N, C-alpha and C positions, 0 to 999 in steps of 0.2 A: 450672627443673627441681628436683625433690626426690628425695631418696634415703631409702628406708625400710629399716630393719633389722628384719625380723620374726624374733623369737627365742623359742625355747622355754626355760623355766627350766632351770637346772643340775640335775644329778642329786640327787634328794631321798631321804631315808630315811623310814621309817615311824614313827619316834618311839616313843612308848610305847603299849601296848595301849589301845584305846579313844580314841586321839587323833583329833580331828576332821581330816578331809582338809585343810581350810583352814589348819590350824596345822602341817602337816608341815614340818620343817626340811630344809635341804640336808645331805647327808652329806659325809664327808671328800673323796670324789672330786669331788662337785659344787663344793665350795669350792676345791679345788686346780685344777680346770679353768678357772676364771674368769680368773686372770692371763694364761695363754697366749692365751685368746680375746681378751682386751683388747689384747694385743700384735698379734694378727692384724688387729683392727679399726684400730688405730693405723697399722699398716704400709700398710693400704689407704686411709688418709686418711678413714676413716668414724668421726668423733667426733660423736655426736648432740648437738644443742642442745636437744632435747626428748625426754623419756623418759616413756612411759606403761607402767605395769605393773599387773598384777592385785593385788588386796589380799591374796592368799595369802602366807603367810610365806615360802615357797620362791621366789616370784617377786620379792617385795620384797628378799630377801637377795641374789638374783641381780642385780637392778637396782642396788642400793646398792653392792655390791662391784665390779661392772663399772664403774659411774659413777665410783667412787673411783679405780680404776685408770686411767680415761680422763680424769680431771680435770674431770668435769661433774656432780658430785653434786648441785648445786643445781637441776637441771632435771627432777627426778623428780616425776611426778604419779601418785598411787595411784587405781585405779578398781575398785570392787566389781563393776561390770558386766563387767569383763574376766575375772573368775574363772570358769574353765571355759566361756568364751564361744564360741559358734559363729561361723563366718566372717562372717556378716552383722552381728553386733554388733561384732566387731573392725574391720570396715570402717567402721561408723558412728563408732567411737571414734577411728580414724585420721583420719577427716575433720575431727575436732575438735582435732587437734594444733596447737600454737602456729605460726601463719603466719610468724613471723619466722625459724623454723628451716628450714634447707635439708636437714638430716639428722635424721630421727626414728628412735627405737627403740621398739618395743613388745615387752614381755616378757609372755608368757601361757602357756597350757597346750595340750597335745595332747588330742584330735585337732583342735580348732579352729584352732590356730596353723598346723599343717601344711596343712590345707585352705585357710586364708586365703592363705598364701604361694602355693600352687598356683593359686588363683583369680586372684590379682593378676597372675601371669605368664601365665595361660591355658594352662599346660602342667604336668601332674603328673610327666611323665617327667624334667624337669630337677631336681626336688626330690622324689625318690622315697623318701628315707630321712631321717627327722627325729628323731634321738635327742636326749636332754637336752643343752641348750646349743647346739643347732643354730641357725644364723642364715642366713636368706636375705637377701642384700643386693640390693635391688631399685631399679632406676632408674625413675623416674616422669616422664613427659613432661608435667608439670603445673606450674602456677605457684602454685597454692593447694592445701593439703591437702584442702579441701572438694571439689575436682574429682576426687579419686581414685575409681576405680571398678574393677570386675572387668576383668581382662585389660588394664589400663592401664599395666602395667609390664613391664620385661624384667629377667631375672636377671643381675646382675653377677657374683656369686659365691655359692656355697653353702658355708658354713663349718660345721664340727662338730669336736668334740674328737677 
């Protein structure tokens, strides 16, 4: 059995005029929301052994700060493909997570991340609101990440700041 934490990056600012979207940083609220979210994940026993995040600055900062709080900073993999990815790409990337890991975390962007979480549990009503730093903790009845498919999971908990 595997557990996936599907998470949207923390709240981001717009940076300076003309800044590329890929380079947008987290704002003060985004940074301050991460430690309490890490505590909620710890309380649930959901510490990832593998983390995949988009190559955008805001997702990398979210993943690094969260992993630091959780004590798993050495398991982060950056993916350019995850940047603004649709659900089908997020599914493919999740299928490639480290098989040794029982708990995986993927940090990406809306609307793809929200749609991906809904597709995994087969029900949009359970995850109808997905603000920054939202996380859908999903139980998967699979032995290998490569077996993950649409509607293959059930929602354990929907967390948000």
